[in-house]
C-alpha positions as CSV (number, residue, x, y, z in Angstrom):
1,X,0.0,0.0,0.0
2,X,1.2,3.5,-0.8
3,X,1.4,6.3,1.7
4,X,-1.6,8.5,2.1
5,X,-1.0,12.2,1.5
6,X,-1.8,14.5,4.3
7,X,-4.3,17.2,3.6
8,X,-2.7,20.7,3.1
9,X,-3.4,23.0,5.9
10,X,-2.7,26.7,6.5
11,X,0.6,25.9,8.1
12,X,2.6,26.2,4.9
13,X,2.3,30.0,4.7
14,X,5.5,31.9,5.8
15,X,4.8,35.5,4.9
16,X,2.1,37.4,3.0
17,X,2.2,40.8,1.4
18,X,-1.3,42.2,2.3
19,X,-0.3,45.7,1.3
20,X,0.2,44.6,-2.3
21,X,-3.5,43.4,-2.6
22,X,-4.6,46.9,-1.3
23,X,-2.2,48.9,-3.5
24,X,-2.5,47.0,-6.8
25,X,-4.8,45.2,-9.3
26,X,-3.3,41.7,-9.6
27,X,-3.3,40.6,-13.3
28,X,-1.2,37.5,-13.5
29,X,0.5,35.3,-10.9
30,X,3.6,33.1,-11.1
31,X,5.2,30.6,-8.8
32,X,9.0,31.0,-8.4
33,X,11.7,29.2,-6.4
34,X,14.1,31.1,-4.2
35,X,17.9,30.6,-3.9
36,X,18.5,30.7,-0.1
37,X,21.4,30.1,2.3
38,X,21.0,27.5,5.0
39,X,20.5,30.1,7.8
40,X,17.7,31.7,5.8
41,X,15.8,28.4,5.5
42,X,16.1,27.8,9.2
43,X,14.9,31.4,9.9
44,X,11.9,30.9,7.6
45,X,11.0,27.7,9.4
46,X,10.9,29.8,12.5
47,X,8.6,32.3,10.8
48,X,11.1,35.2,10.6
49,X,10.3,36.3,7.0
50,X,8.8,39.6,6.0
51,X,7.6,40.8,2.6
52,X,6.6,44.5,3.2
53,X,8.1,47.0,0.7
54,X,9.5,44.1,-1.4
55,X,9.7,44.2,-5.2
56,X,11.2,42.3,-8.1
57,X,13.8,43.4,-10.6
58,X,14.8,41.8,-13.9
59,X,18.5,42.3,-14.5
60,X,20.6,40.4,-17.2
61,X,17.8,37.9,-17.9
62,X,17.5,37.0,-14.2
63,X,14.8,37.8,-11.7
64,X,15.9,39.2,-8.3
65,X,13.9,39.7,-5.1
66,X,14.8,43.0,-3.4
67,X,13.8,44.2,0.1
68,X,12.7,40.9,1.5
69,X,13.7,40.8,5.2
70,X,14.7,37.5,6.7
71,X,15.7,38.0,10.3
72,X,18.6,35.7,11.3
73,X,18.2,33.4,14.3
74,X,20.3,33.7,17.4
75,X,21.8,30.2,16.8
76,X,23.2,30.9,13.4
77,X,26.9,30.0,12.9
78,X,29.2,32.8,13.9
79,X,31.5,32.4,10.8
80,X,28.6,33.2,8.4
81,X,27.8,36.8,7.9
82,X,24.0,37.1,8.0
83,X,22.7,40.0,5.8
84,X,18.9,40.1,6.5
85,X,18.1,42.2,3.4
86,X,20.4,40.7,0.8
87,X,19.2,40.4,-2.8
88,X,17.9,36.9,-3.5
89,X,17.6,35.2,-6.9
90,X,14.2,33.9,-8.1
91,X,14.1,30.7,-10.1
92,X,11.8,31.1,-13.1
93,X,11.6,29.9,-16.7
94,X,13.1,32.1,-19.4
95,X,9.7,32.6,-21.0
96,X,8.2,33.7,-17.7
97,X,11.1,36.2,-17.1
98,X,10.6,37.6,-20.6
99,X,6.9,38.0,-20.0
100,X,7.5,39.8,-16.7
101,X,10.1,42.0,-18.2
102,X,8.0,43.1,-21.2
103,X,4.9,43.8,-19.0
104,X,6.9,45.8,-16.4
105,X,8.1,48.1,-19.2
106,X,4.5,49.4,-19.6
107,X,3.5,52.4,-17.6
108,X,1.9,51.7,-14.3
109,X,2.8,48.0,-14.2
110,X,5.3,46.3,-11.9
111,X,6.0,42.9,-10.4
112,X,5.7,42.3,-6.6
113,X,5.8,39.2,-4.4
114,X,2.5,38.2,-2.9
115,X,3.5,35.4,-0.5
116,X,6.2,33.1,0.7
117,X,5.2,29.5,1.4
118,X,6.4,25.9,1.8
119,X,5.7,23.5,-1.0
120,X,6.9,20.1,0.3
121,X,10.3,21.0,1.7
122,X,11.0,23.9,-0.7
123,X,10.4,27.6,-0.2
124,X,8.3,29.1,-3.0
125,X,7.4,32.7,-3.7
126,X,4.2,33.7,-5.5
127,X,4.9,36.7,-7.6
128,X,2.4,38.7,-9.6
129,X,2.2,41.2,-12.4
130,X,0.3,44.1,-11.1
131,X,-1.1,47.5,-12.1
132,X,-1.3,50.3,-9.5
133,X,-4.7,51.3,-8.2
134,X,-6.0,54.8,-8.3
135,X,-7.3,56.4,-5.1
136,X,-10.9,56.0,-6.1
137,X,-10.3,52.3,-6.8
138,X,-9.0,51.9,-3.3
139,X,-12.0,53.6,-1.9
140,X,-14.4,51.4,-3.9
141,X,-12.6,48.3,-2.7
142,X,-12.9,49.4,0.9
143,X,-16.5,50.3,0.4
144,X,-17.3,46.8,-1.0
145,X,-15.4,45.1,1.8
146,X,-17.4,47.1,4.4
147,X,-20.7,46.3,2.7
148,X,-19.9,42.6,2.5
149,X,-19.0,42.6,6.2
150,X,-22.2,44.4,7.1
151,X,-24.3,42.1,4.9
152,X,-22.8,39.0,6.6
153,X,-23.5,40.6,10.0
154,X,-27.2,41.1,9.1
155,X,-27.6,37.5,7.8
156,X,-25.9,36.1,10.9
157,X,-28.2,38.0,13.2
158,X,-31.4,36.8,11.5
């Protein structure tokens, strides 16, 4: 008999960029691998990753994650210099990198990470091609969210 797969639970999420969903319209999402050092993997297992003010740059045909903060653990080797905000390489197919590069050249478009998560024993980063929201779009989104919350409250009370 084969082994039964365990159902996926919410425990595989490391960090999420909630600000990106508020600031941008998400058009297309990609899954990318991350090149990490050993101490970074250990720190992410402890939940020390942060995606606020993080963005993606395409340079020389490679995708790079800038501004991602991974706070080192106290027990990291003393001989390794731990830089919490170092630039990390993203692993993507060439066609995906070309698509991201061409779309980010358009005005108002950029590429941002949405979340870091575990997939089996590997750290993955969900990145998205996004377009900036205008102020009235943000207000409309907030208004819809408030109305849905109020509607759920009314239905629950009845």
